[in-house]
Structure formats: structure tokens, C-alpha cells
C-alpha positions in Angstrom: -37.6 -19.1 122.7 -40.0 -18.8 125.7 -39.8 -15.5 127.4 -40.1 -14.6 130.9 -43.0 -12.5 131.6 -43.6 -12.4 128.3 -40.9 -9.8 127.7 -37.2 -11.3 129.0 -35.3 -13.5 126.9 -32.6 -15.4 128.4 -29.2 -15.2 127.0 -26.7 -16.9 128.9 -26.0 -17.7 132.7 -23.4 -15.2 134.5 -23.4 -17.0 137.8 -24.7 -19.0 140.7 -25.1 -17.2 144.2 -26.8 -19.1 147.5 -30.2 -19.4 146.5 -30.2 -19.0 142.8 -28.4 -17.9 139.5 -28.3 -14.6 137.6 -28.8 -14.6 133.8 -27.9 -12.2 131.3 -31.4 -11.5 129.6 -32.4 -9.1 126.6 -35.4 -6.9 127.1 -37.6 -7.2 124.0 -39.6 -4.2 125.1 -36.6 -1.6 125.5 -34.2 -3.9 123.1 -31.2 -3.6 126.3 -29.6 -6.0 128.1 -30.6 -6.5 131.6 -29.3 -8.9 134.4 -32.1 -11.1 135.6 -31.4 -12.5 139.4 -33.5 -15.9 139.5 -34.3 -16.5 143.2 -35.4 -20.5 144.2 -36.1 -19.7 148.0 -35.7 -23.3 149.8 -35.4 -24.6 153.5 -37.5 -24.1 157.0 -38.0 -20.5 156.1 -39.2 -20.0 152.7 -41.8 -17.0 153.8 -38.9 -15.2 155.3 -36.4 -15.7 152.3 -39.3 -14.6 150.1 -39.5 -11.5 152.3 -35.9 -10.9 151.8 -36.4 -11.2 148.1 -38.9 -8.6 147.6 -36.9 -6.2 150.3 -33.9 -6.1 148.1 -35.9 -5.4 144.9 -37.6 -2.4 146.8 -34.1 -1.1 147.7 -32.7 -1.4 144.4 -35.8 0.0 142.7 -35.7 2.9 145.3 -32.9 4.0 144.5 -31.5 5.8 141.2 -27.9 6.6 141.9 -24.9 5.5 139.4 -23.0 4.0 141.9 -26.0 1.6 142.7 -27.5 -0.9 140.7 -30.9 -0.2 139.6 -33.7 -2.6 140.1 -36.2 -2.6 137.3 -38.3 -5.1 137.9 -40.1 -8.2 140.1 -41.6 -11.2 138.8 -43.1 -13.7 140.9 -43.7 -17.3 139.8 -44.5 -20.4 141.9 -41.4 -21.3 143.4 -39.1 -18.8 141.9 -38.4 -14.8 142.1 -37.1 -12.8 139.4 -35.6 -9.7 140.0 -34.7 -7.8 137.2 -31.9 -5.5 137.1 -29.5 -2.8 135.0 -26.6 -5.1 133.5 -23.4 -3.8 134.5 -20.6 -4.8 132.2 -17.1 -4.8 133.9 -14.9 -7.0 136.6 -15.4 -7.2 140.2 -13.1 -5.3 142.4 -12.3 -8.8 143.6 -10.9 -10.0 140.3 -9.1 -6.3 140.2 -7.1 -7.3 143.2 -6.7 -10.9 142.4 -5.5 -10.6 138.9 -4.2 -6.7 138.5 -2.1 -6.0 141.8 -0.9 -2.2 141.2 -2.2 -1.9 137.9 -3.5 1.5 138.9 -2.3 4.6 140.6 -3.3 5.3 143.9 -4.8 8.1 143.1 -7.3 6.2 141.0 -7.9 3.8 143.9 -8.8 6.5 146.1 -11.4 8.0 143.1 -12.8 4.6 143.0 -12.6 4.2 147.2 -14.7 7.5 147.5 -17.3 6.5 145.1 -17.7 3.4 146.9 -18.2 5.3 150.0 -20.8 7.6 148.2 -22.8 4.8 147.5 -23.3 3.6 150.7 -23.6 6.8 152.4 -26.9 7.4 149.6 -28.1 3.5 151.1 -27.5 4.7 154.6 -29.3 8.3 154.3 -32.4 6.3 152.8 -32.6 4.4 155.5 -30.8 1.2 154.2 -27.9 -0.9 155.8 -26.3 -3.0 153.0 -24.6 -5.5 155.8 -22.4 -7.5 153.0 -19.9 -5.1 151.4 -17.1 -6.8 150.0 -14.9 -6.6 146.9 -17.1 -9.5 144.9 -19.9 -7.0 145.3 -18.5 -4.2 143.4 -18.5 -3.9 140.0 -16.2 -1.7 138.2 -17.1 -0.5 134.5 -14.6 0.0 131.9 -13.8 3.7 132.9 -13.4 2.4 136.8 -16.5 3.5 137.6 -17.6 1.6 140.4 -21.4 0.0 141.3 -22.4 -1.9 144.4 -24.3 -5.4 143.9 -26.4 -7.6 145.7 -28.9 -6.2 148.3 -30.1 -9.5 149.2 -29.4 -9.1 152.7 -29.9 -5.2 153.2 -32.2 -4.0 156.1 -34.2 -0.9 156.9 -32.6 1.2 159.8 -36.3 2.4 160.7 -37.8 -1.4 161.1 -35.3 -3.6 161.4 -32.3 -2.4 163.0 -32.9 -4.0 166.1 -34.1 -7.3 164.8 -30.6 -7.4 163.0 -29.2 -8.6 166.5 -32.2 -10.4 168.3 -32.3 -12.9 165.6 -29.2 -14.2 166.3 -28.5 -15.3 163.0 -25.2 -14.9 161.2 -25.7 -12.6 158.3 -22.8 -11.4 156.1 -19.6 -12.0 154.9 -17.5 -13.2 158.1 -14.4 -11.3 157.2 -16.0 -7.9 156.2 -18.3 -8.1 159.2 -18.3 -5.3 162.3 -18.1 -6.9 165.7 -21.6 -6.1 166.3 -22.8 -8.3 163.9 -20.8 -11.3 165.1 -20.8 -10.5 168.9 -24.9 -10.3 170.2 -23.7 -8.8 173.3 -22.8 -5.3 171.2 -25.6 -3.6 169.2 -25.7 -3.3 166.0 -25.7 0.4 165.3 -26.2 2.8 161.3 -22.4 2.9 161.1 -22.0 -1.1 160.8 -21.5 -0.3 156.9 -18.4 1.9 158.1 -16.2 -0.8 159.4 -17.4 -3.1 156.3 -16.3 0.1 154.5 -12.9 0.0 156.2 -12.2 -3.7 155.7 -13.2 -3.5 152.1 -11.0 -0.2 151.6 -8.2 -1.7 153.8 -7.7 -4.7 151.4 -8.0 -2.6 148.3 -5.3 -0.1 149.3 -3.0 -2.9 150.5 -3.8 -5.3 147.5 -4.2 -8.1 149.7 -6.1 -11.1 148.4 -8.1 -11.2 151.6 -9.6 -8.7 154.4 -6.9 -8.2 157.3 -9.5 -10.3 159.4 -9.4 -13.2 157.1 -7.9 -16.7 158.6 -9.1 -19.4 156.7 -12.0 -20.9 159.0 -15.4 -19.2 160.0 -14.7 -18.9 163.8 -11.1 -18.2 163.6 -12.0 -15.1 161.4 -14.8 -13.8 163.3 -12.8 -14.2 166.4 -9.8 -11.6 164.4 -13.0 -9.4 163.9 -13.3 -9.2 167.5 -10.0 -9.0 169.0 -7.5 -8.2 165.8 -6.5 -5.1 165.2 -4.4 -4.9 161.8 -1.4 -2.5 161.4 -1.8 1.0 159.8 -1.6 0.4 155.8 1.0 2.1 154.0 0.2 4.8 151.6 2.3 7.6 149.9 3.2 10.6 152.3 0.7 12.7 150.7 -2.2 10.5 151.6 -1.1 9.8 155.3 -4.8 10.6 156.0 -6.1 8.1 153.7 -4.8 5.5 156.2 -5.9 7.1 159.2 -9.4 7.2 157.7 -9.1 3.5 157.2 -7.8 3.0 160.6 -10.7 5.3 162.1 -13.4 3.2 160.4 -12.1 -0.4 161.8 -12.4 0.8 165.3 -14.3 -1.9 167.3 -16.4 0.1 169.3 -18.9 1.6 166.9 -18.7 5.2 168.8 -15.0 5.4 167.9 -15.8 5.0 163.9 -17.1 7.6 162.2 -20.9 8.2 162.7 -21.9 7.5 158.8 -20.4 6.6 156.0 -21.1 10.0 154.8 -18.6 11.7 157.1 -16.2 9.0 155.8 -16.8 10.7 152.4 -16.0 13.8 153.8 -12.9 12.7 155.6 -11.5 11.0 152.4 -12.0 14.0 150.1 -10.4 16.8 152.8 -6.6 15.7 153.1 -6.6 18.3 156.0 -9.1 16.9 157.9 -6.8 14.4 159.7 -3.7 16.3 160.5 -4.6 16.5 164.0 -5.4 12.7 164.4 -2.1 12.4 162.9 -0.2 13.9 165.3 -1.9 11.7 168.0 -1.1 8.9 165.9 2.6 10.0 165.6 3.0 10.7 169.5 1.4 7.1 170.3 3.8 5.7 167.7 6.8 7.0 169.2 5.7 5.8 172.7 5.8 2.4 171.4 9.0 2.3 169.9 10.5 3.2 173.1 9.7 -0.3 174.4 11.3 -1.8 171.1 14.5 -3.2 171.3 17.4 -1.3 169.2 17.2 -3.8 166.5 13.6 -3.1 166.1 14.7 0.4 166.0 17.0 0.1 163.3 14.9 -2.2 161.1 11.9 0.5 161.2 14.0 3.5 160.3 15.2 1.5 157.3 11.8 0.9 156.3 10.6 4.3 156.8 13.5 6.1 155.1 13.6 4.0 152.2 10.1 4.5 151.8 10.3 8.1 151.4 13.3 7.4 148.6 10.9 5.1 146.9 8.0 7.3 146.7 5.7 4.6 146.4 2.8 3.2 148.6 3.5 -0.5 149.8 1.8 -2.5 152.7 4.0 -3.2 155.4 3.4 -5.5 158.1 6.1 -6.2 160.8 5.7 -9.7 161.6 6.0 -10.9 157.7 9.8 -9.3 157.3 12.0 -12.2 156.4 15.0 -13.2 158.7 17.1 -12.3 156.1 15.6 -8.2 156.2 16.6 -8.7 160.1 20.2 -9.9 158.9 20.9 -7.0 157.1 20.7 -4.6 160.2 23.5 -6.6 161.2 25.4 -5.6 158.0 24.3 -2.0 158.5 25.4 -1.9 162.1 29.2 -3.2 161.6 29.7 -1.2 158.2 32.3 1.6 158.8 30.6 3.7 156.5 26.9 5.0 157.3 24.3 3.9 153.9 22.1 7.0 153.7 19.6 4.7 153.3 19.7 3.5 156.5 19.6 6.8 158.7 21.1 5.1 162.2 23.2 7.9 164.3 24.3 6.4 167.7 21.5 3.4 167.5 18.7 5.9 167.8 16.0 6.1 165.5 15.4 9.0 163.8 12.0 10.3 162.5 11.2 9.4 159.2 10.0 12.7 158.4 13.3 14.4 158.8 15.6 11.2 158.1 16.9 12.7 154.9 19.6 15.3 154.9 18.1 18.9 154.5 14.3 17.2 154.5 14.9 16.8 150.7 13.5 13.4 149.1 16.4 12.2 146.7 16.3 10.4 143.3 15.1 7.1 143.8 18.0 6.0 141.3 20.9 7.3 143.3 19.5 7.7 147.0 21.2 4.7 148.2 24.6 5.1 148.5 24.6 8.5 147.3 27.8 9.6 148.7 29.7 6.1 147.8 28.5 6.7 143.9 29.9 10.1 144.1 33.2 8.6 145.3 33.4 6.2 142.4 33.0 8.5 139.9 35.9 10.8 141.4 38.2 7.5 142.3 38.1 5.1 139.3 40.6 2.8 141.3 38.5 1.9 144.1 36.7 -1.6 144.4 33.3 -1.2 145.6 32.5 -5.2 146.1 32.0 -5.0 149.0 29.7 -1.9 149.0 28.1 -3.9 146.1 27.5 -6.7 148.3 25.7 -4.8 151.0 23.6 -3.8 148.8 23.1 -7.0 147.1 22.4 -8.5 150.3 19.7 -6.1 151.4 18.2 -6.2 147.6 17.6 -10.0 148.3 16.3 -9.5 151.7 13.7 -6.7 150.6 12.8 -9.1 147.3 11.9 -11.6 149.5 10.1 -9.6 152.1 7.9 -8.5 149.0 9.3 -4.8 149.5 10.1 -4.5 145.9 10.4 -0.8 145.4 12.7 -0.9 148.1 14.8 -3.8 146.4 15.0 -1.9 143.1 16.6 0.9 144.7 19.5 -1.3 145.6 20.0 -2.7 142.7 20.1 0.6 140.8 22.8 1.4 143.5 24.7 -1.9 142.0 24.6 -0.9 138.3 25.7 2.6 138.8 28.4 1.6 141.3 29.9 -1.5 139.4 27.6 -3.0 137.0 30.1 -5.7 136.4 29.3 -7.0 139.8 29.0 -10.9 139.9 28.8 -11.0 136.4 26.1 -8.6 135.9 23.5 -10.1 138.4 22.0 -6.8 139.4 20.7 -6.3 135.6 19.1 -10.1 136.2 17.2 -9.0 138.9 15.9 -5.7 138.0 14.7 -7.1 135.5 12.8 -9.5 137.0 11.5 -6.6 139.4 10.1 -4.8 136.7 8.7 -7.9 135.0 6.8 -8.6 138.4 5.3 -5.1 138.1 4.2 -5.6 134.3 7.0 -3.2 133.1 8.1 -5.8 130.2 10.3 -3.3 128.1 12.1 -2.4 130.9 12.7 -6.1 132.2 13.1 -7.1 128.4 15.6 -4.2 128.4 17.8 -5.3 131.6 17.7 -9.1 130.6 18.9 -8.1 126.8 21.8 -6.4 128.8 22.6 -9.0 130.7 22.5 -12.1 127.8 24.7 -9.3 126.0 27.4 -9.5 129.0 27.0 -13.1 129.9 25.8 -15.0 126.1 27.0 -18.3 127.4 24.7 -18.2 130.9 21.3 -20.3 130.3 19.2 -18.1 132.8 19.1 -14.6 130.6 17.4 -16.7 127.7 14.9 -18.1 130.3 13.8 -14.8 131.6 13.6 -13.5 128.4 11.2 -16.2 127.7 8.9 -15.6 130.8 8.6 -12.0 129.3 7.6 -13.6 125.6 5.2 -15.8 127.3 3.4 -13.0 129.8 2.9 -11.2 126.2 1.8 -14.6 124.6 4.8 -14.5 121.8 4.8 -18.2 122.0 7.3 -18.7 119.2 9.6 -15.8 120.5 9.3 -17.7 124.1 10.2 -21.4 122.6 13.1 -19.9 120.7 14.5 -18.7 123.9 14.2 -22.1 125.8 15.9 -23.5 122.8 18.9 -21.4 123.6 18.6 -21.8 127.3 18.6 -25.6 126.8 21.3 -25.7 124.7 23.6 -24.0 127.6 21.8 -26.2 130.3 20.0 -29.4 129.1 20.1 -30.7 132.3 17.7 -28.6 133.6 14.4 -30.2 133.7 12.3 -26.6 134.4 13.5 -25.6 131.1 12.2 -28.7 129.4 8.4 -28.1 131.3 8.5 -24.3 130.5 8.9 -24.9 126.8 6.3 -27.7 126.9 4.0 -25.2 128.1 4.8 -22.9 125.2 4.1 -25.8 122.6 0.7 -26.2 124.2 -0.2 -22.5 123.6 0.8 -23.1 119.6 -1.1 -26.2 119.2 2.6 -28.5 119.1 1.3 -30.9 121.6 3.2 -34.0 120.6 6.5 -31.7 120.9 5.0 -30.5 124.8 4.6 -34.2 125.0 8.4 -35.2 124.5 9.3 -31.9 126.7 7.3 -33.1 129.5 8.8 -36.4 129.2 12.2 -35.1 129.4 11.1 -33.1 132.6 10.0 -36.0 134.4 13.0 -38.3 133.2 15.3 -35.7 134.8 12.9 -35.2 137.5 10.6 -38.1 138.1 9.2 -37.2 141.2 8.4 -34.0 140.5 4.7 -33.1 141.1 4.6 -30.2 138.7 5.8 -31.9 136.0 3.7 -35.5 136.1 0.5 -32.8 136.9 1.1 -30.9 133.7 1.3 -34.5 131.5 -1.7 -35.6 133.2 -3.7 -32.6 132.1 -2.3 -33.1 128.5 -2.9 -36.5 128.4 -6.7 -35.7 130.1 -7.3 -33.0 127.3 -6.8 -35.7 124.4 -9.0 -38.4 126.3 -6.1 -40.6 127.5 -7.7 -41.1 130.8 -5.6 -44.0 131.8 -2.0 -42.5 131.1 -3.6 -39.1 133.3 -4.9 -41.5 135.9 -1.4 -43.2 136.1 0.4 -39.3 136.6 -1.9 -38.6 139.0 -1.3 -41.7 140.9 2.3 -41.1 140.8 1.8 -37.9 142.2 -0.4 -39.5 145.1 2.4 -42.3 146.0 4.6 -39.1 146.5 2.0 -37.1 148.3 -0.4 -39.5 149.7 -2.2 -36.3 151.3 -2.3 -34.0 148.1 -5.8 -33.8 148.0 -6.3 -31.7 144.3 -4.4 -34.8 143.0 -6.8 -37.0 144.3 -10.2 -34.7 143.3 -8.8 -34.8 139.5 -8.3 -38.4 139.8 -12.0 -39.0 140.9 -13.0 -36.9 138.0 -11.2 -38.8 135.3 -12.1 -42.3 137.4 -15.7 -40.9 136.9 -15.5 -41.0 133.2 -13.6 -44.3 133.3 -16.2 -46.4 135.7 -13.5 -46.9 138.2 -15.8 -47.0 141.0 -13.7 -48.4 143.7 -11.1 -45.7 143.5 -13.5 -43.0 143.4 -15.1 -44.5 146.7 -11.5 -44.4 147.8 -10.4 -41.4 146.8 -13.8 -39.3 148.0 -13.2 -41.0 151.5 -10.1 -40.1 151.8 -10.6 -36.4 150.8 -13.8 -36.2 153.5 -11.1 -37.5 156.0 -8.5 -35.3 155.5 -9.9 -32.3 153.6 -10.6 -28.9 155.7 -13.1 -28.3 153.4 -16.3 -30.5 152.6 -17.6 -29.7 149.3 -20.7 -31.3 147.7 -18.6 -32.3 144.5 -17.0 -35.3 146.3 -20.2 -36.1 148.2 -21.6 -36.4 144.5 -18.9 -38.6 143.1 -19.1 -41.1 145.9 -22.8 -41.4 145.1 -22.7 -41.7 141.9 -20.0 -45.0 142.5 -22.2 -46.4 145.0 -25.1 -46.1 142.4 -23.0 -47.7 139.8 -22.2 -51.0 142.2 -26.1 -50.6 142.9 -25.6 -49.9 146.6 -28.4 -47.2 146.1 -29.0 -46.5 149.8 -25.3 -45.6 150.4 -25.9 -43.4 147.1 -28.6 -41.6 148.5 -27.1 -40.7 152.0 -24.2 -39.2 150.0 -26.7 -37.1 147.9 -28.4 -35.8 151.1 -25.1 -34.8 152.2 -24.0 -33.0 149.0 -27.4 -31.0 149.2 -27.3 -29.8 152.9 -23.7 -28.6 151.8 -25.2 -26.9 148.6 -29.3 -26.8 148.5 -28.7 -26.2 144.5 -26.7 -28.7 143.4 -28.8 -29.6 141.0 -26.4 -32.6 139.8 -27.4 -34.3 143.4 -31.1 -33.8 142.8 -30.7 -35.7 139.5 -28.6 -38.4 140.2 -30.8 -39.1 144.0 -33.7 -39.0 141.6 -32.1 -42.0 139.5 -31.3 -43.8 142.4 -35.1 -43.5 143.7 -36.1 -44.6 140.2 -33.9 -47.8 140.1 -35.0 -48.5 143.3 -38.6 -48.2 142.5 -39.6 -45.1 144.0 -40.9 -43.3 141.2 -42.9 -40.3 142.9 -39.5 -39.6 144.7 -37.6 -39.7 141.3 -39.7 -37.4 139.9 -39.9 -34.7 142.4 -35.8 -34.8 142.4 -35.9 -34.3 138.5 -38.4 -31.4 138.9 -36.0 -30.0 141.4 -33.0 -30.7 139.3 -34.8 -28.7 136.4 -36.0 -26.2 138.6 -32.6 -25.1 138.8 -30.8 -25.9 135.5 -34.0 -26.2 133.0 -31.5 -26.7 130.4 -30.0 -30.1 131.4 -30.9 -32.5 128.7 -29.9 -35.5 130.6 -32.5 -35.2 133.1 -35.3 -34.8 130.3 -34.4 -38.2 129.0 -34.5 -39.7 132.7 -37.7 -37.8 133.7 -38.8 -39.2 129.9 -38.2 -42.7 130.9 -39.8 -42.2 134.3 -43.3 -41.0 132.8 -43.3 -44.2 130.2 -42.6 -46.5 133.2 -45.5 -44.8 134.7 -47.6 -45.2 131.1 -47.6 -41.3 130.5 -46.3 -41.1 126.8 -47.6 -38.0 125.7 -45.3 -36.6 128.9 -42.7 -38.8 127.9 -42.6 -37.5 124.7 -42.9 -33.9 125.6 -39.7 -34.1 127.3 -37.9 -36.2 124.4 -38.9 -33.1 122.2 -37.6 -30.6 124.7 -33.9 -32.2 123.9 -34.4 -32.1 120.5 -35.3 -28.3 121.0 -32.4 -27.9 123.3 -29.6 -29.9 121.2 -31.4 -30.2 117.8 -27.7 -31.9 116.4 -27.7 -34.0 119.0 -29.2 -37.7 118.4 -30.2 -37.9 122.1 -33.9 -36.8 121.6 -34.1 -38.5 118.3 -33.0 -41.8 119.6 -35.4 -41.2 122.5 -38.4 -40.7 120.5 -37.5 -43.3 118.1 -37.7 -45.7 121.0 -41.0 -44.3 122.2 -42.9 -45.1 119.2 -41.0 -48.3 118.7 -42.5 -49.7 122.0 -45.9 -48.3 121.2 -45.5 -50.0 117.8 -45.6 -47.1 115.5 -42.7 -48.3 113.8 -42.9 -46.3 110.9 -42.6 -42.8 113.4 -39.8 -44.9 115.3 -37.6 -45.3 111.9 -38.0 -41.6 110.9 -36.4 -40.7 114.1 -33.6 -43.7 114.1 -32.7 -42.3 110.9 -32.3 -38.7 111.8 -29.6 -39.8 114.1 -27.7 -41.2 111.5 -28.2 -38.2 109.1 -26.6 -36.3 112.1 -23.7 -38.3 111.9 -24.0 -41.4 114.4 -21.2 -44.0 113.4 -23.1 -46.5 116.1 -24.4 -49.4 113.9 -26.9 -50.0 116.6 -29.3 -47.6 114.6 -29.0 -49.3 111.2 -30.0 -52.7 113.5 -33.1 -51.0 115.2 -33.8 -49.5 111.6 -34.0 -53.0 110.2 -36.0 -54.7 112.9 -38.5 -52.3 112.9 -38.9 -52.4 109.3 -39.0 -56.3 109.6 -41.7 -56.0 112.4 -43.3 -53.3 110.3 -43.8 -55.9 107.2 -45.0 -58.3 109.3 -48.0 -56.2 110.6 -48.8 -55.3 107.0 
């Protein structure tokens, strides 16, 4: 295999970015794996792009630090540049936040945060502003050591600081940008990265999918960056200073932020550094509270006291509390005996720091209703259903508001007071809370208790099935659903979920039968139809899959995802009219335009030989994504069919520069060279196919055709025989061989 710069062997593609892609390569000199970022500058500012790439490598190679990816080499070839860097194996911080919420302790989060800040401080101390700090640009090793990647838009503070604002170009990711990167009236400063760190850490500590400024659209997000001040994150009591650090980092005015990332590191490492700051925040908070209504005071007291009791960090946003939580305040206000979990006296809000009697934090298992629990032990004749009802309503309300730790306290109280309340439902709810936190053993214990007490009720078995599914114990999962269906044969979701388990153990016929049953019970359920469509699709039954997606679209015409899936299937089936119809609908009704939609419609127009319309769509796709190699290839084909061979060749070449292993492009480029009479170049393309895909008949078939057209029938026959040897069952190769042999005999 060809080596890059006679040193780096390509192993696999790791990912794609805005101006290129990243490969995993093997350095044959050091015998180590490296990451190679392939950059293809395009557009009107190629020279600036090249300079940016060179600058990125310079920054990466300049600094050696365990929390910064190190640049090893820069290779410049015509039209492409390659940055060779150390290979970091792990997952991104973005993936940790998305897929592993709450799976690490807050102290581990804090240690990761400190190291990220240290890395940025090192950059800043070396005169570099990163300008694109975000979770996707932080890689976590197996030991959770963070490494900052991608210095592609970093700038030198000495030479380029003024240019950041003078150019007027929007550089970076909007939801992590500082206001001075957006508002040209505000001058960029050396602590621009501090704001991005604040946004990143806010998202990380709150386990949110996005930055606090994200609002769907770029313009709306930028407006939030400039105008919106997010509420203070909620952290464990002993780490209050961390919340204060994040608040200060997110100040709109650069002068009000930390002066540098180094100062931010010191504050995160010094718990006492922010004591005075916290006192000021509390004084301002008290003034704001006086302006609130009594009802709002009650909700605030409930939350803070419960937070003390739970002892866990939870992200709190007043605007997200459900109506059910607000309803619980009425229950609390009207109850004759105040619940210690809601310390309200004479309608005045207590200080959260002193709301628990004697300033002692109570055991979460007994902190809610502890006086009532003690009374229950002393008076066995009491019926605590009314008290349990209050706990139950609050537990459900906190669950709906995603305040799971507080909800857990409520259900613990019910189990302590009256386990049989509402036929042991608290076990089911507590089990589910354990379940969603990934505590499967504890969840299963509660589900087992629930099933033992209520063996005739289907939901206990269904809950246990969920746990088995998360543990990938699909055989056990199926058995639980068997039991659940036995007790509730009319519940469609049970059949749907059992079908999903069947697909995991390769029993697709049984899965299909269950999907059919679920749809029979709920014929207009989009999820069930989509699941069956996917099963049809993986078995090549595209017509049936299209029929299910069509039913979904009939039910919900604006269901964009269903139309996208139908377009993909119609592409394989050749249903060009439906492709054009669906793609046009998606373009007119989707908030986000994607290149694939234009590409699919362009291919449909090409099949209808409406090449100008096809080329127009491919142009639009390429404006959305300059590296959309499918569009270069397909536009090249359209030019090819029109006879514009020069344009076609240029597009084939562009497509191969982006994806050099695409054998379909080599087929088309080889045929174009044949049409130009350049048979040697055509043969080179077909041989490349054979090298890339030696077990595919494609390259051998094209070589056979080339030699046949050159009247070299002996060689043509040899290539077609190779197709048969590879297992091709198409009779055309036998007919081609027979025809060529006849011509060879006549020639002799």
C-alpha cells in the first residue's frame, strides 16, 4: 500500500471535518499509530486556508503538554496538506455527556475540568487563543485524562488579536462563543477562551446536551450569547465555589471575567477563594426573593431543602419545573402537619443552610416525613394513606421535573411508612429511578419485590425486561415479555418490545410476527410501523418497507424523517418520481437543509435524463458541503452524459481527492478515458479497482470490456473467467466469453 511521505500508512478513516478528514495511520518509522488530518483548501480564500493549516501545525508542534494534542509533522502536496499528530484513543467529552450522563462522580468531573482549564492556560500563556473550545474538541483517554484537539482556528494573541474582530468573519461554534466574537462593537480580549470554558463547564457539570446558549438556529443562539444569563448551576454543597467560578467565567463583559484561564485554574483549585463572592451572591439572591410571590418562595424552599437532604448535584432551572410541582405546594400549604422536607413556617422562606433542624443533614432514606415515620412505628393502628398520597404526588411531580434524587426520597418515605400503599407501587417507581440511573441490581431488587407482591400484574415483568435489555440479556428479556403478555395480551407495546429483543437474538421471523401483532392492535402507531419497516429494509424487502413509511407519512405528512428514509429506499428501487416529490417536500418544510436531499433529487433528475435540473441540485448540495464527494461524482456523470467530458473529468478527480477509495468513480473515469481514446489511462483506473476490491467483479468486468473493444479477445476472456471464478452467477459472462471466443476463432 502506498505510504504518505514514504512513512505513514493509512489504516482507516476516523472522521470528517469542515475542510477535510482525519485518518488513523501507522508510522512505519516509529511503529506507532498516529492521526493524520487531511486538509483540502477550497473556495475563494485558499491562501488564507493554507496559512491557517500551517498555523495550526505550528501551534500543535510548539507546545508539549499532556492535555494538548501534539503535532508531529506537516506534509504539503498539491491541493492538499496533511497534519500528522499523536493519536489519542478514547471518547470525546461530548459523547461522555450524551451517552454516559451521571456515570462519574462530581469530583471526577471537577478534576477533568481543572485539567481542561490547565491546557487552555498553557495555550494562553504561550500567546495562543483557541477560539473553538467545545466538548467535541476534548478527547478523554481511558483514565479520563482530557486532551484538547483541533487548533484549526486558533490565533496568536501577539499578532492576530485585533484581526479577530476586524475581519468581521464569524469564526468558531456559536453556542460556545464569547460575546466579543459575535458583537463587532466589543473588542476581543485575551480572556475570550475563559467564556468558552465557562460554557463548556456549565454544560459538563449540568450534564446538558448543549451549551446554555444553544437555541436551535445560529442567529437565535448568538442572540442568547449576547443577551441571556443562564441560572447558576446547582452543585453539591461543598463545591459551591465551582458554581461561582462558572458564573464569573460567563460574564458578558470581559473585564468582569477572570483575567486568564490560569486564574480560573487557581479558583477551581482553591475552595476558599470564592467565599466572599458567594456571600455577595446570596445577598443579591435574598433581595430577588423578596420580590417573588409567596408561592414561588415555597417552591424554592422545597427545592433547596430537598437538595440538602438528597446530597447530590442536580441541574435546576425554575422555568423547567412542571405544573405538577407547583400543584404540590398547595398540598403542602393545606396539610395540617408540615412535612420536614418542605420547611415553610408562617409563609416565610427559610435559609436553605439552616432549614434542617439543628443544622444537621438527615439520612436521605428517612429525612422526608421522619416525624411521621416515627409515629408509624409507635402506632401500628394508624392509616398513613393520606400522608403517603402526599409523598406519592410529590414523587411523581419531581420525577416529571427530572429531579430524580428528590423523587427517590419521596418513594423511600412511602416504603418506610406503608409498603403496600397503592398495591406496592412505590417499589415500581423506586425501581425505575434506580434503573434510569444505571443501578440495575437495585432496580431489579425492587422489581422483584413488586412482582412477588403482585404476580398477576404485567408491568412488573415488563420492567424486569427493560433491565435485561440494558444488560443485553435478550433471552431473559423475551421470557419476561412472555409473562407480561400472558397477563395483558392486548397491550401493543409489549409485542413491539419483545420484537426488538427477538431481533437482537436473530429471531427475525418471530420479531416480524410481534411487529404485525403490535400494528394490528395499534395500526396508526408510527414507532411500530417504523420498526417493522426497518426490519423489512435489512432483509431487502424494500417495497414493504416503503409501504410502511408511506403509511407513516399518510398519518403524519410533515414527518420529515419518514420521508428521508423513503427517499433512500426509493433510490435503490428506482422510484424517481417519489424521490423528487419527497425531496421537494423536505426542502420546503425542513428547518435544516442538508446536501443529501439535493443529491438524491439530483440523481432522480439524472435518471430522468433531466441533466440541467440534476446539475443545479448537485451545485446546491456542494454549496452546503464542499466535500460532498457523491455530488462531485454524480455531477461528473451528468456532465459525462451531456458530452461535457472536460467538466466530467474535473468532477471525477475532485471526488477522488476527497474519497480516494471510491471504486464507482474509477469505473466512470475509466469509461471517460476510453471515450477520449486514452486506453492506457482507462486500464489504470480499472486496475485500481482490482487493487482496492480484489474480490469484486467490477474491475475485472471493465478490463474484459476494454480488451474486447480493443479486439484483444484472449485477454478479455481471461478477465471474464475471473468474474465467474469470483462467484458471479450472471449468465452474461458466459455469453460474453462465447461471443469473444467466436470472434477469436474467426480472427484465427
